[in-house]
C-alpha positions, 0 to 999 in steps of 0.5 A: 302725533300723540297715541291719543291724538291718533286714536281720536283722529282715526274715528274723526271722519265717522264723527263728522258724518254722524254729527253733520246728521244730527245738526241737520235735524236737531232742534235746540230745546230749553234755551233761552237765547242765542250767542254767536261767536266768530272764530278767527281773531275772535275765539281765537287770536289768530287766523285759522287759514294762516294756521293751516298753510304750514300744516297742509304743506306738512301733510302734502295737501298743498304745494307751495305753487298752490299758496302763491296761487292762493296769495295772487287770488287774495290780491285780486279780491283786495284790489277789487278786481274779483269779489270774495265769492269769486276768490273763494270759488277759484280756490275751492275749484282746486279741491274738486275730486279730493277725497274729503276724509283726508281733511277730516281725519287730520282735523283733530291733529291740526286742532291740537297742534295749531288751534287749541294754543290760540284759544283766548281763555277770556272768550272761553269764559264768555262761552262758558257764562252763556251756556250757564245762563241757558244760551245756545251757543254757536260758532259763526265763521268763514272757516270750513266745518272740519276746522270749526268742529273740533272747536265746537267740540272742546269748547262744548258749544251747540252748533257751528254755522260755516262754510261747507264744501259739497261732496259726492261720493266721498269726494270734494265736488269743487263747489261750496254747499252753501254761499261762503259764510261771510258778510251777509251770508253770516246774517242769513245763517243766523237768522235762519238759526234763530228761525229754526230754534224760536229765538228772536235774533233781535235778543241775540249776542254776536262776538266778532272782530271784523267790520265785515261782521257789521251786518250781524252785529247791527241786528243783534241786541248784544254786539260785542267787538273783540280787539276790533279792526280799526274801522269796527272800532270806530263804529263801536265807539260811535254806537256804544257797542262793548269793546273787548280788548286782548293783547297780541296772542292773549285774552 
């Protein structure tokens, strides 16, 4: 790890604590509208979950048996045996009693080594354009907060609406702070954000790639489908939604 990354990593846990408090109470002032962006396969050309596996194994956060457990749980969810919420709950329980600072303190390192190279320049441009036009820009993602936050900082975005692990006395409780930020929960978060800051959700933008993002895409005025899945592409074409296509790993 470079010295610069080491220095930023050492202060990262304090940064997270400080900015959680700021985000909890702040109101976005002098903004005209909201622009929401999904993270995996939208801002990024990759999935943060897939990127995190080799990093977590390297740091010895997980064993290979944990990865097998995660894959098996994913199989059960895709087979319809358990819901996606049950799938996430099973995985989160395995983190019970882990010190939260262990994950947060290496988040910048993970960002620089794995995530930053996957940022699509085209999406960076979209975010910058919205910021210049007076938008409140926010990541709206199922990914965890310590993964989303370094991306938010790097892209100079206003906020993150994502999945957070509940902590108590500096350790994970094995539960989520709120519901998994996916599907209808994303819509609830986006509506709450717009209500708090005085933006009509109906005037907002949302950039996303998955059919699971349909609840939000249907409610905003400007749905943008980024290299969408086949199912979402069909929906976007039938409804005349904007589609932005990027080659694998490009953008």
